[in-house]
N, C-alpha and C positions, 0 to 999 in steps of 0.2 A: 463415194462413187455411186452412180445410179445403176441399179440392177435393171436388166432388160425386162420390160413388162410382158404381159401375155400378148399373143399375136392378134392381129386384126380378125383372123378367122375364128379364134377362140372367143373373142369378144362378140362376134356375130352369133356364134353358137349359143353363148350365154344369154344373149338378148332374145333369141328365138324361143328359148326354154322358159324364160322368166318374165317376159313382157306380157301384160294383160292386154291382148290385141283389141284395139278399138274398131268400131265400125262406123260407116257414114252412109248418107243417102237413104232413100225410101226402101231400097233393097238390102240395107244393112250390110254392105260389102265391107270386108275386113280391110283395114288400112295396112299398108306394107310396113315392115320393120323400119325401113329408111324414113318413111313419113312419120311413124311413131316417134322417131328420134330426130325430128327436124322442128325448128321453131314454129310455134302455133300461136296465132293471135286471138283465137277463140277460147272458150272454156272446155273443160273435159268433164265427161259424165261418170267416169269411173277411174280408179287408180291406174297408174302406169305399170305397176308391178302386181303380179298375181297374189291375192291375199283372200283369206276367208274371214278376217276380222272386220266386223261391222263398223266399229269406231274408225278404223283406218280407212275403210271404204268411204265414209262420210267426210272425214277430215282431209283426205288426200285432195279432193276436189276443191275444198276451201283453200287449202295450202297452195294449189296451183294459181289461184287468183292472187294470193299474197306474193308469190314469186313474180308474177306479171306486174304487180303494183310496184315492187321494189325496182324492177328493171325499167320502169317507166312505160310499160306496154299496156297498162290499165289504169284508168283514173281512180284516185283515192283521196280521201280527205286527210288520211294519216300521213305524217312525215316519214321519210324513209327509215330513220332510226327506229321509229315505233313499229313499222312494218317488219323490219329485221328482228326486233325483239319478240313480237308475237310469233313469227315463224320459228325462230330458234327455240323459244320456250315450249312450243308445241312438240317439237322433235326431242328436246332435252327431257321432257316429261314422259313422252310416249315413244319408247325405243323402236317400235315397229314403223314409225313414220320417217326414220332417218334415211334409210335407203331410198324411200319414195322421194324425199326432198332432193337427194343427190341425182337421181335419174331424171327428175323434172328439170333440174339445172343443166344437166347434160343436154336434154332436149332443147331447152330455150337458148342454149349457147351454140347450137348447131344450125348452120344455114340461116343465121340471124343477119339481116341486111343492115341493121342499125348498130354502128360501132358503140355508141353510148350505152345502149341496151345490153349489148354483148359484154362490155366491160363491167357493168353493174351486176350482171349475172355471175361473172367470175368473182366479183367482189363478195357477193352473198355466199358463194361457195367457200371462199377464204374465211369469212366470218364464222360460218357454220363449223368449219374444221377446228376452230378454237374451242368449241363446246362439246362436240361428240364425233366419234368415228363412225364410218359405215360398218355394217356387219362383216364378219370375216369372209362370208361367201360373196359379198359385193365389192370388197376392198380391191381385189385384182382388176375388176372391170373399171372402177373409178380411177385407179392408178394408171391403167392403160390409156384411158381417155386424157388424163392430165398430161401424161408423158408425151403424147403426140402434139401437144401445144407448147412444149418448152422452147422451141425455136421456130415458131410458125408464123411470125408477124407478117412477113411478106406474102405468104400463102393466104393468110386470112384476108389481108387487104385486097389481094387479087380475086379471091373467092367472092367477097362482098361486091366488088365491082362487076363481076360476071353475073351475080344474082340480080343486081340492080339493072344492068343492061337488059337482062332477060325480061324483067318486070316492065321495063320501060316500053317494051313492044306492045304491052296491053295497058298503057298508062292511064291513070285516073288522077284526080286531084289528091285523093287520099294517099295514093302510091307516091305521088310527087313529094308529099309531106314527109313520108317515111324515107324517101331517097335523100332529102335534105338533111335528115338526122345523121346520115352516114358521115357527114363532115365533122361531127362532134368528136374530137380526139380526146382520149384520156390516156391512162397508162398503157404501154404495150401489153397485149394479152400474155406474152411470154413472162412478164413480170409477175402477173397473177399466178400463172401456171407454175413457175419456179417456187413461188411461196407456198402454193397449195401442195406441191409435191413434197416439199420438206415437212410441211405441217402434217400431211397424211402419214408420213413415216413415224412421226412422233406420237400423234394422237392414237394411232393403232396400238402403240405400246402402253401409253399412259392412260388411255381411256377418256380423256377430255375432262371437262369441269366436274368436280366432285362437291359433295356437301348437300345441304337441304334447301338452301336459299335458291330461288329461281334466278335465272340470268337477269342482269340489270342493264339499263341504258348505258351506264358507265362502262360496263364490260363489253357491250356492243361497240361503242366508240373506240375502246382500247384495242379490240380485235381488228377493227378497220385500220386504225393507225399503224398497227404492227406490220401491215403489208409493206409499207414504205419505211417505217422506223422500227428496226428489229428490237424485240423485247430484250431486256437484260437477262431474261430466262430463256434457255434453249439456244443461245447464240454461242459462238466460239469466244475464247478469252481475248483473242486479237480484235474481234468485232467490238466487244464490250469496251476495251481500252481505247479503241478508235472513237467510239461514241462519247466517251467521257473526256476526250481531249480538250474540248472547248470549255467545259465547266470546271474540270480539275486537271489542268495541264501538267501540274507537277507530280501528280500521284503515280506511284509505281505499282500500285495494287488496285484491283477493281473496287470502286466505291461501294458497290452492293455488298461485297464480301466483308470489308472492314466495318461498314455501318451496322450490318445485321449482327456481326460478332460482338461489336461494342454494346449493342442493345441488349443482347443476352446477358452480358456481364453487368450492365447498368441496372437491369431488373432483378439482379441477384440470382442469375442462373446457376452460378457455381455453388449455391447453397440450396438448390431446388431438387428435391428427390425425384429421380427418374428423368432428369433433363436429357434430351435427345432420344430417350426411349419412349416417353409418354408424348403422344402427338398433341399439338395445339388444336383448338377448335377449327375445323376445316374451313368454315365460312369466314372466320376472322383471319385465317391465314390467306385466303383468297383476297380479302379486302386489303390486307397489308401488301400483298403482291401488286395490286393495282397502284397503290400509293408509291411503292418503291420504284415501279416502272416509270413513274413521273418524277423521280429523284426527290421523293419526300419521305420522311420518317415521321409519323404522327406522334404527338406528345402524349396521347391518351393511352399508350400501351401500358399494361400492368402485369400481364402473364408472360414470363420469359419463354414459355413453351411455344408461343406464337412466332417470335423471330427465330427461335431455334429450329422449328419445323420448316420455316421458309428458307433458312440458311442451308439445311440439308437438301431441300428441293432444288436450290440454286446449283449446288455442286452436282446433284444427280442429273439435272437437265442440261448441263453443259454439252454443247454439240460434240466435243471430244472431251473425254475425262481429264481431270487435272493431271493424272499420270497417263500420257498418250499411249495409244494402243501398241506402238512399236516397242515399248518398254515392259509390256505386260509379262512376257515369258521370263524376263530377267527378274522381275519382282517375285513371281511365285517360285522361281528356282532358288531364291536367296531368302526365303521366309524364316529360316532359322539362323542366319548368319548376320549379326549386327553390322559388322564392317562392310560386308557386301551390300546390305540393304541401304546403308548410308551412302555408299559409293554410287548406287543407282540414281539417287536424288541429284548428285553433282553432275550427272550426265544429261539431265533434263534441259530443255530449252529454258532460257533465263526467266521468262514470264511464268512458265509452269513451275519452275523451281521456287520462285518467290511466293506464288500462290499456295503451293503445297507447304512450304516452310511456315507461312503465316497460319495455315490451318493446324499444323502440328504444334506450333507454339501455343495456339489457342487451346488445343486439347490437353496440352501439358499443364495448363492452369487447373483444369478439372481433375487431372490425374494426381494432384497433390493430396497426400493422405488427409490433411485437414478438411479438404473439400469432399473427398470420397466418403468420409464418415456421414456427411449430410445427404449427398446425392445418391449414394448406393451405386454409383457408376464408376467402377474401378477401370484400370487400363484395359482389361479384357473386354469389358462391356462397351467402353468407348470405341475400341477397335472394331467390335462386332457391328455397331450401328453406323460407323463412318466408312468402313472399307468398301461397301457396295457403292458409295457415292464418289469414290476416288479411282476405283479399278473396275473394268468391265470385261467379263469373260465373254468371248465371241462364240463359244461352242454351244450347240443345241443338245448335246448329250447330257442327260440329267446326272449321270455318274461323274462326268468331268466337272460339271457345274458344282456339284456337292463337294467334291474333293478340292476344287480350287477355292471355294468359299472359305474353307478352313485356312488355306495358305494365304489368301488375301488378308484375312483377319490377323494372322500371325505376322505378316509383313508390316502392316500398319502399326501393330503393337511394338515391333522392333524400332520403328521410327519414333513413336511417342516416348519410348524409354531411352533411346540412344542418340537421337539426332540433336545436335547443338543448334538451337534456333535463337540464341541470345542476340544475334545481329539484327533480328527482325523487330526488336523493341523500338517503338516510335515511328516505324515505317508505315506510310499510308499510300 
């Protein structure tokens, strides 16, 4: 469910306090807030947001040119993939540039008469959200802007027509050229906005791309493709099963779940000390994630901690947890009762039940005494590392979260010890 974002007046108030007001003309008159936040075909001489950081002051003006280049409003010799890579890498490396990029994109996608340019601006916003979040103080503003475009396609088309009609009164050849560009149709803006809205919710929690390796062209391409083709990570179980229907029509379980689980075992994970507790190299995990999203498992894997870390990430990032939210209270109420805990599993929707039973069956392999001697991961440790990936506490109260964490672990432990998962053998 979409929460109601901040009001238009709150957004205007935020803009008046945080925008670095520009001037124009020989008398250096201040540009109004509405002009500051409307499409600009020229360059800027200083950042859009108030800052005292010299690096950001310099980089912001260069970044504005990159934004214009990506949107097709400025000529460049670089292809758009490379423009996006340079832009994203700047912001990924320098945290202070992130809000600046998002406010520049807000500006260039407001009162923009060229639909193609407008769509590419939204596309760059979607790509950027795959790598980094805005700062907490800017998140509400960006969320409010995106929210107002969720169902705005007719309004946008009408607004562009009005702007073009207005400009046509002072028509020139160059203006005519820009008018003709409005005929270029791409995806509806609401498609980008809906994707950006969901992505913003997630990246605000996860924090975006981690690791030491800088963004790559492959990751840029993957982020763009994800707008239309949802990732296997961060989607719902139903969406994932729908996506794999063409390639694996007979499968009853998500391909990504079974493949990563089998990889952990194939690489000797059940004999690896600290499996699921010791994280795999984050850059290698990121690289494997890209491959898995293209339905590929590389043959070069050697460390079971890599697929184990990605498997945990897959469970954790599911749009709705494996055990849906409406069963949460029942789970933590029956954390000491084996029969009641097993009974909850039988109440789950069929797909969730199968996915959870496959996970428990997988963990039961690691809980065998012969494996625990090697991994040092007994049933309590397994429950501790996996419970947060299956159950999500919705409370903001630290005391409730702390108390429920213990109950979540105990509930999962009950399932590992008592749930009969023998039927899952051989199921894919």
